DOTITOR-639878 format. One record per residue (C-alpha): x, y, z; residue number from 1; residue in one letter. Coordinates in nm, 4 decimals. Example, Ala and Ser with C-alpha at 12.3 -4.5 7.8 and 13.67 -1.06 7.14 Angstrom:
REM residues 2
+----------+----------+----------+-----+---------+
:        u :        v :        w : num : residuo :
+----------+----------+----------+-----+---------+
:   1.2300 :  -0.4500 :   0.7800 :   1 :       A :
:   1.3670 :  -0.1060 :   0.7140 :   2 :       S :
+----------+----------+----------+-----+---------+
This chain:
REM residues 75
+----------+----------+----------+-----+---------+
:        u :        v :        w : num : residuo :
+----------+----------+----------+-----+---------+
:   7.1352 :  -2.7232 :  -0.2323 :   1 :       M :
:   7.1285 :  -3.0971 :  -0.2958 :   2 :       K :
:   7.4833 :  -3.1286 :  -0.1614 :   3 :       Q :
:   7.3898 :  -2.9397 :   0.1537 :   4 :       L :
:   7.0812 :  -3.1540 :   0.2094 :   5 :       L :
:   7.2781 :  -3.4709 :   0.1429 :   6 :       G :
:   7.5544 :  -3.3633 :   0.3804 :   7 :       G :
:   7.3125 :  -3.2766 :   0.6583 :   8 :       L :
:   7.1228 :  -3.6019 :   0.6100 :   9 :       S :
:   7.4452 :  -3.8014 :   0.6235 :  10 :       G :
:   7.5550 :  -3.6178 :   0.9354 :  11 :       L :
:   7.2201 :  -3.6782 :   1.1050 :  12 :       A :
:   7.2226 :  -4.0481 :   1.0144 :  13 :       L :
:   7.5774 :  -4.0938 :   1.1377 :  14 :       S :
:   7.5221 :  -3.9132 :   1.4695 :  15 :       L :
:   7.1803 :  -4.0542 :   1.5592 :  16 :       T :
:   7.2979 :  -4.3975 :   1.6817 :  17 :       P :
:   7.5763 :  -4.2505 :   1.8923 :  18 :       S :
:   7.3389 :  -4.0043 :   2.0560 :  19 :       V :
:   7.0775 :  -4.2721 :   2.1190 :  20 :       A :
:   7.3337 :  -4.4995 :   2.2845 :  21 :       L :
:   7.5170 :  -4.2206 :   2.4682 :  22 :       A :
:   7.3613 :  -4.2824 :   2.8090 :  23 :       E :
:   7.1705 :  -4.6041 :   2.7584 :  24 :       G :
:   6.8060 :  -4.6581 :   2.8324 :  25 :       G :
:   6.5020 :  -4.5514 :   2.6385 :  26 :       G :
:   6.4592 :  -4.2074 :   2.7910 :  27 :       Y :
:   6.7862 :  -4.0388 :   2.8612 :  28 :       S :
:   6.8989 :  -3.6814 :   2.9059 :  29 :       R :
:   7.0819 :  -3.6949 :   2.5716 :  30 :       G :
:   6.7651 :  -3.7805 :   2.3825 :  31 :       N :
:   6.5658 :  -3.5223 :   2.5757 :  32 :       A :
:   6.8154 :  -3.2515 :   2.4782 :  33 :       I :
:   6.7579 :  -3.3320 :   2.1101 :  34 :       L :
:   6.3809 :  -3.3223 :   2.1463 :  35 :       Y :
:   6.3893 :  -2.9991 :   2.3455 :  36 :       F :
:   6.6249 :  -2.8435 :   2.0889 :  37 :       F :
:   6.3782 :  -2.9262 :   1.8106 :  38 :       A :
:   6.0931 :  -2.7799 :   2.0164 :  39 :       I :
:   6.2961 :  -2.4627 :   2.0795 :  40 :       A :
:   6.3669 :  -2.4197 :   1.7084 :  41 :       V :
:   5.9980 :  -2.4480 :   1.6219 :  42 :       V :
:   5.8960 :  -2.2057 :   1.8977 :  43 :       L :
:   6.1568 :  -1.9459 :   1.8011 :  44 :       I :
:   6.0641 :  -1.9695 :   1.4336 :  45 :       F :
:   5.6955 :  -1.9357 :   1.5227 :  46 :       G :
:   5.7633 :  -1.6215 :   1.7257 :  47 :       I :
:   5.9676 :  -1.4743 :   1.4411 :  48 :       H :
:   5.7053 :  -1.5673 :   1.1825 :  49 :       D :
:   5.4222 :  -1.4200 :   1.3895 :  50 :       T :
:   5.5676 :  -1.0940 :   1.5150 :  51 :       F :
:   5.8562 :  -1.0109 :   1.2746 :  52 :       H :
:   6.0367 :  -0.8181 :   1.5483 :  53 :       K :
:   6.4135 :  -0.8653 :   1.5604 :  54 :       R :
:   6.4443 :  -0.7881 :   1.9318 :  55 :       W :
:   6.1686 :  -1.0349 :   2.0179 :  56 :       L :
:   6.3262 :  -1.3072 :   1.8058 :  57 :       T :
:   6.6676 :  -1.2572 :   1.9679 :  58 :       W :
:   6.5171 :  -1.2482 :   2.3159 :  59 :       T :
:   6.3213 :  -1.5662 :   2.2567 :  60 :       S :
:   6.6306 :  -1.7312 :   2.1053 :  61 :       A :
:   6.8067 :  -1.6723 :   2.4365 :  62 :       I :
:   6.5237 :  -1.7342 :   2.6841 :  63 :       V :
:   6.3515 :  -2.0405 :   2.5325 :  64 :       I :
:   6.6582 :  -2.2716 :   2.5232 :  65 :       P :
:   6.7542 :  -2.1740 :   2.8780 :  66 :       I :
:   6.4048 :  -2.2455 :   3.0100 :  67 :       V :
:   6.3844 :  -2.5770 :   2.8241 :  68 :       L :
:   6.7307 :  -2.6791 :   2.9480 :  69 :       Y :
:   6.6276 :  -2.6091 :   3.3057 :  70 :       L :
:   6.3212 :  -2.8317 :   3.2540 :  71 :       N :
:   6.5305 :  -3.1356 :   3.1559 :  72 :       L :
:   6.4995 :  -3.4428 :   3.3788 :  73 :       P :
:   6.7753 :  -3.5032 :   3.6301 :  74 :       A :
:   7.0462 :  -3.7538 :   3.5471 :  75 :       Q :
+----------+----------+----------+-----+---------+
């Protein structure tokens, strides 16, 4: 477990600067995708934790990222 956590932490630390500088500027589409992805993960987990229905979890795992992607700012 420690190796997995260390590997994921290293990956996150190595990718963060490249993502932040991908499009330049403080608020870019690349950064917004990361924030929206984190929001989608929390929402999907909350739906699963609340209702414990497999079909609802799978449906929300498909619908929520699509809706959040469509709400991204234009380039």
